[in-house]
N, C-alpha and C positions, 0 to 999 in steps of 0.2 A: 239358700235357694230363693230365686225370685218367685213372688206370688203370681198367680195367673193374671191378676189385675195389673201388676207392674210390668210383666212380660208383654201383655197386650198393649199397654200404654207406650212402652219403648218401641214396639213393632210399628204401631200407628204413627209414631213420631218420625220414623226414618224417611218417608217420602217428603217430609216437610223441609229437610235440609237442602235439597236441590232448589226448592222454591225460594228459600231464604237467600241462597247464593245468587239465583236469578234476579231476585228483588234488589240485592246489593248492586248487581251489575247495571240494572235499569236506572238506578238512582245515582250511580257512581259517575263522576267524582263529586257531584253535589257542590260544585263551586270551591272545593278544597284545592290547596296548592299541591301540585305533583312535583317530585324531584327526580331529575335524571342525574344519577351519580356517575361521574367519570373518574376512575381510579388512577388518573395520570394528571400531570400538570397541564395547564391551558396551552394550546398551540399545537398539540400533537394530532395525529390522524383520528384517534378515537374521540377526542374533544371536538374536532371538526364535524365528525359524523353526527354526534349528539346535537351540536348547535345548528347544523343545517336543517335537521328535521324538526327541531323544537317548535318553530313558528307554526308549521302546518298542523302538528298534533294539538298544539295549544288552541288553535282556531277550531279544529274539528270537535274538541272536547269542551270548548267554551269555558276554559278555566286557565289558571296561571301555572306555567311550567317553569321551574328553575333548573338550570344546568349547574351542578356543583362539582368542582374538582376536589377529590379527596386522594391525593397522591401519597405514595409511600409503600414500602414492603413489596416492591415489584408488583404493584397493583392489588396486593392482598388486603391492605388496610381499608380501601374504599369498598372492596367486595365484601369484607366482613361487616361493614356498616349496613349494607343493604341486606345481607344474609340474616342479620339480627333484628331487622326492622319488622314491624307488624305487617302481616300479609293483607293489607287493606287496599292495595292498588295505588298507593301514593308514593311508592319508592321503586325505582327501576334502575338497573345497572347496565351501563354500556361498557363492553369489554373488547379487548384486542386478543390476538392469538395466544398471548402469554397466559391467559386465564386457564388454558388446558395444560400448561406446564407447571404452574406453581404448586399444585398438589404434590407433585413428585420432587420438587425442588426444595421445599421448606415446610416446616410444620405450620399448620393453619389453625385459626381459632374457629373455623367453621368447616362443615362437610361440603365440598364442592358439588357433590351429586345430590345430597339430600336437602341442603339448606337454601339452595337456589334453583329455581325452575326455569328451564330454557323457554324463551319467548319467541325470538326471531333471529335467524341467521341473516344478517344484513347483506353480506357479500364477501367476496374473496379478491385477493390480488397477489400476483407472483412477487417474489423478491428478486432483486438484481444484484449480481456481483459486479462491481465496477472498480476502476482504478483512476488515479489522477492522470491527466494527459502527459505529465512529466515522466510517467513510467513507460517502459518500452513494450508493455504487453498489448498485443493486438487480438489475443484470443485466450480462452481458458487453457488451451494446450500450452501456451507460452508460460502461463503461471505455473502449471504443473512441472514443466521442464526446469524453470528457475528454482522452484522449491526443492526438486530432487537434486539439483546441482549444489544447492546450499541449504540443507535441512534447517528449519527453524530460522532461516535468514530473512524471510518475508513476514510482514505483519498484516493483520486484517482487523478492522474495527467492527463492532456491533453495538446495539443498544444495551447490551449487558449480558452477564453470565446467565445461561439458561434461556436466552432469547431464541426465537425460532431461527434467526440467522446463525447464532452460535451452534445450535444443534444441527442445522443443515450442513454447515461447514465441517463439523465433527464427522458426520457420516461421509461427506465427500472425500475427506482426507483418508478415511479408512478404506473406502471403495477404490480410490485412486492411488493409494499408497504414496502419499506425499505429506509433508508437514509444513504448516505456516503457523505463526505465533499469533494467539488471540489477544486482542486488546479490548477489554470491555469498557464501554462508556456509560454514563448515566443519562441515556436518552439519545434520540436521533440527531438533535441539533449539534451537540458537541462532536459526535462521531463525523457528521457531515462536514463540519468546519475543519477538522483535522485532515479529512480526506481531500477536500478541495484545496487545502493549504499544502498538500503534499507531505504531511507529517506521518502518514501511514501509507502502506503500499496498496491496500485493498479495503473495500467496505462492502458489506452485505446487509441490506435492509429492504423493507417493502418498497416497491416502485413508487408507492404514494409518497414516501418520505423523501425520495431523491429525484422525483419527476422534474422539478424546476431546474435542478443542477445538471441533469442529463440534457434537458432541452437547451440550456445555456452553453453546453459544451465543456462544463467545468469538471465533468466526470465522464469516463469512457466505459460504456457497458460491455461486459465480457460474456455474461451468462445470465439466463433467467430461469426461474424455478417452476414455472407453471406447466400446464399440460401442452400448451401451444404457444407459438410466438405472439407477443403483443403487437397489435397494429401499430402502435407508436414506436416499437423497436423491432421492425421487420428483419433487420440484419443481425439481431442478437439471438443465438441459438438457445434452446432449452437444455436442461440437464440430460434429458432423454436423448436428444440429438448429439450430446457430447459423449455418449456411450454409457450413461448410467440408466439402465433399463428400468422402466416403471417407477422412477424416482421423481417425485414432485413435492413441493413444499410451499404451500400458499399461506400468506398472511390472511387473517379474517377478522371480521367484526360482528358482534352479536349483542343481544339484549337479554338480560335475565330479570326475574322477579323473585322476591323472597319466597321460600318454599311454602306451599299451601295457599298461595294467592288464589282466590276462587276462579275457576276456569272461565266462567262467563266474563269476568273482568279482563282476564288474559286475552280471551278471544276478541274482546272489544279493542284492547290496546293493539293487538296484532293488526286488526283491520285498519285502525287509524295510522299506525306506523307504515303499513304497506302503501296506503293511499298517499301519504305524505312523501315517502321515498320515491313513489312513481310520478309525482309531480314533475312536469317536464324540466323546469329549471333546476330542481333538486337533483334529479337523475343525471342531468347533463353535467352539473357541477361535480358530482361524485365521480363520474366516469372520466371527465376531462382533467380535474385537478387532483383527484386521489387515485385514478386508474382502477377503480373498484368495479368488479363484475357483480352487479346486484343479483342476489339470489332470493332474498325475501322469503325464505322458507320458514314455515310455522313451527310450533313447539315440537312435534314429532320428528320432523326432518332435522331440526336443530339438535335435538337430544341425540339422535344417532350420529350426527356429524361430530358433536362435541365429545361423546364417549370414545369415538374412534380416534380423535385427536389426542385425547388423554392417554389412550393405550399406546399409540405410536410413539409419541414423544416422551412419555413416561419411561418407556423402555430404554430410550437413548440416554436419558438422564441417569438411570440406574446403572446401565452397563458401563458408562463412562465416568461414573462417580462425580457428576457435575454438581457444583454447589453454587449458591447465590453469591453475588458480589460481597 
């Protein structure tokens, strides 16, 4: 048993802990280098989000920030690096929507809920189902009709097995009672190249990934997956308009910290990220080039969003026995 003196000492020490955390935040980052880890190769949308906000946060914190790409394992390798990093405010993870899927898709070396703390929901963007101009499809109904006439005769590309595009098409096929053959690629670039080249019939990925090809007329949009039509694609209907009630599937981007990172430090980073993302030039670039609807929701909003995404897409993975590439 604890002596009265030991018990009293431990009780008196408790209020000191928040003061220590507050002091850490006040002095943080003390000129130390901060690392933004992107668990994907350079050039993708997540990499673009991290790099476009890096200068503003760096200036506001008056320290050096390095963007580091740690690709592999469907983004799990980079996520594991941050999950196992000290919770000292020097390591932050920028993720894509796949982060909510990988816990159901493969065994991980970290706990997605316990070892990483949600920091900021940067924003969302719908996906688009499109075809090369060489294909005869003018609407999603045309695709369904062709697929039913020749089951498994059409192909569609995604950025990989278990990607949000793959899971969305899996549900669309079940709800619409049609079959198209999935061709997983290792990233948006190769999938786009084959779609533009006419080597596959369809492609589904975030509008951010195909925006330039849509604008150039190299791909024809057939369906979008958001709640409402995009201003940039006013003639392209949503899945809801196509008859799939209450069905939406948005790509999203977010920021996590190692589990246990002091809340004052997290709150400071949230403020600096929000201010940097709201910079007129940054916000305009993200909206125009990446088609991102900025949400900038803090830790509580992001946690609710993330756990809902894990539940929704985890169920699709399990029910359809989807495995990684």
